[in-house]
C-alpha angles and dihedrals in degrees: 000000000000121000097253092063098057090114086076090062115127115347098139119242095344091049090053090047091051091053092056099032121123103236097181094103096040120105085226094067125210116338091236088069096048115118121246092251092058092045090053093051092047091050090050097051095042090057093048126088092203116095108266140159138176126212111202138193134353092316093040098236109209127235127167146161136248095273092054091046087068090057091051092058110178091003089075129119098013088061091068108110094356127127116278091233094052090054100047104023092136092062098033094108089057098046106029094085088055092047091050090051092051093048087051089058099262119123116220135196131195129184122206093348110183113234127177102218134184106204102131101042095277138066117265132177112241138171127213138186112205149141129226113208127184117241118210131201127228091283094052094254117142104244102161149352133250125211132196111186146163130199111239098179095118092046093050093047091047092050091046090050091048091048091049090047091051091048090049091048092047091050092049091047089051091049091046091049089048090052094040095084091057092041093055090058088047091048092051089050092049092047090049091050091049092049090048092050091048091048092049091049091051091048089048092054091047096047092043091056093045092047091049092055091042090053091058090052091049090049089057093048095045094048091046093052092049093049091047091052092049098044107031114108116238093243095055102029118113116250115279091250089063091056090045092052090048092050091049091051092049090047091051091048090048089051091052093050089047089057092045093049091046090053093048091044090235098113116108109247133196105210121194135169110261141177098245094196093054090044094054091045087054090053093054097093092046092050094048089052095046102046104052135241097284093061119083118202118206121188121199102186112180127227120262095009111183121242119255131209111232143131100269094211092053091045092053091047091049094050091045092049091051092049093047090050089049091050092051089051089058106053091166094048132262146158129301113198121197114195126187124186143148118255134184128204126200127205117184114299095336123112118273115270113227124217142166114231119209116185130183114198131184136187093224139122097295127213136274118237089254092056093043090056092060107032095106094052115108114256094008109131139153092205125105120271110284094018100085138019096204090235101102100086093035087059089052090049093050092045091054093047093046090049091055090250137101141236127219132185130206120184141160128189111256094008107067144248135278120196115190128197115199111194129178119256115254117231091204127088112259116258117249114261118228116249117260110287093011116128127196112263117245121228108238103209094144091198122172132186147115118322124198105213115203110191130138097197106086097205093048090045092051094052093041088054091051092050091049092047091049087056090055102261129135108229133208113187126205127172102221150012097270092053090046093055089045092053091050091048092053089075093250115161100249118173099181142005119223109189139172113232098215110070135146123245103066098276117094129209088251091057089047091051091052092050091049090050090051093050099033108025095179098048112106117231125197118190129200134192143154092205112074096195088066088070095042093108094051116111119235110281093359094127137356113253124202111202119227133270093044131180127227088254093052091049091048092050092048089052092048098252123140105213093191093055089042092057091049 
């Protein structure tokens, strides 16, 4: 290169391009003719790593460095030596006032100026910070303009995004604050419901354990009374009224444990699919007779009501308890309305859940919020001493829970109370109900034999043995599973095993029954318990279970003995 073109020295890719460029078509003319002021500016920008360009002469011929070439995009390298307007015609309306000012000798500066550029074959929104400065020749005449610039598009977009994010967050905070007042109330309600559920669960565990122990005591009393009646000689036997009083006391105790076990969901149940409408219609006469003449019962039983799967005895007891509570809330008489209808609930995209809703409403005194909060607790009652056990609504609560449903209560002082049972729809056909007065026929097998009794409670075992002996069985008693398997292995002639489920030692009666069935597939096994959770792992129909406390008649029926035929 000749000495006069040393100002092209260096300059990276653009410098190299300038040294080999054909300048014949450029408004700038050949570099050898460029004035010293232009050569100085070109030398400056080629040595800088900051984006720069210079526009020179009447046609504003365009020269730039490597950093600015990146801003040009697809416009490089044809932009080298071209007219300023031909390069940036799409933004000319935005920048021409600034160019005019610079060519008139006035420097200008813009920060984050928005420019809609087409440098990659499509329009894109950009932002630039730059300065336009006039360039003078040796005589002081403005002959061009110099620009130092930087693209701030990413910064502007980031700040805009941050600003929008802040605005969104502020809006959400405002919305959250606006909703917060309602949500505290909701939070307090949820916390109260959680505390109530935890309290009810704790009460359920407590009452279930107490009822289980009480059942064993009742089993001893009941068995003892029955044996005494069967064996006492006429001359020394107590009067019949004594036995009757004892039976009533045992029956009342059994009823109390039934309520307690229903509340704690530990009472064995026998669910079956039923037609709830037909069942309630069958209860009409019983309700009319139980509630008194000043109470009117209205039944609104919907059309096409689905069947439900419940223990019919527990259902009847629950409906009766609700109606008796309603009656007691209307001492001067009133109306009890029983409604039954199908309901569906939807949760998100899942299929609708189908339920049958049974509600019992009264026009009575209603309840205060303090009373409503405790009505399902065992033994809580607002009735006078001797007029209520406080176990009616807890039985309803336990029945609903054990039937995979729920119970709700709505009440207002001076208006009345509505208690609603929501129970899942049964997918099975309802069982046929026996005709009025018809009783299930007993199978009179009258079998006798040798029973292996497995029971760890000595008092219960002693009376169970006596009941079995009174039915004609030979009894071998063992206290646990290991002894039971040992007795069976000793080649004793055992015809049946009668075992409690709840036993200490880590092996339950259910596990024992399964092991016996594995070893002796044809040996019958009858289980008993007063604690329904003990049989929770048992498969449907796997073994027969006799609930405690049991009567002689119930034991005989479970063993296949017809006491009436036996007496004959």
